[in-house]
Phi, psi and omega in degrees: 000350176088183181293145180280129177293144180294154173286145185243152169235113186261133184276178189301334183281355189231041181299318179295322177298317180302314179299317181293319179298321178298317179300327180278358175100001177283143172280097188238090175291147182226129178227127178242014188236015187237146173289163183306316181303318181290321177300317179296316180300314180296316180302316179296308184298322183264002180064041182255149173275124180280121180254123188211156171262002181268104184301320180295316179298317180297333182271359181292146177285154173084006177218136174279125185221155175236114178277130180250112180273334184299150181254340178263150180301319181300314179290327177295317178299315178302317181298317179295311182298321178292325183283320186238355180092164181287154173276138178254016183259158178292163179304156177243168178298127181286345181272310188237358178079009178290166178278145180262131180238140180297143174225162180281164177301322180297320178291325183281329189314313181295343186252001182238156176299152181307318181299320179295317179298329181277335188249346183247150180238347182247128180220149172228152179234141176290130181284354180254305186258348177085001179299140181254136178239153177210160180282092179277194184295335180277350187302312181302319179295319178293322178296315178299317181298318181294321185279325187246356181095167185290145172217161184304327182289344181249359186295331183263011180300144178300123183279342186288321178066023179161213187240000000 
């Protein structure tokens, strides 16, 4: 499976990037409520690479950081992948970063709209927050985006991937 991608801690300026990285399989914790000192402490304690658009924060001693200059999510994803390599792991929950585990249609039924329960057969649930995902109409675009990288035709795909 190759080298394991580092765990990431994404700062407040990059929330959309955090969701996209999770979809791509990166372990991308996201905090938008903490001062820089606390972000550095968490990154150190959890062995995470701090991903930030704050040049000063990225330059601080005592923390491994990746400064992201790009302004679009697509270019930000490219910058991360170029710096640390692609993730070879399955997607993670875009909401809380938990791992997604397959569940049966019967398990998913109470949490999905009736039409989805009637038309879909594959479901996964976040092992942390319980959110259920299924391959909706946006799924093919997200899969192509995940496999080949971002392109303008996939940039507006629904990031939630479920309910």
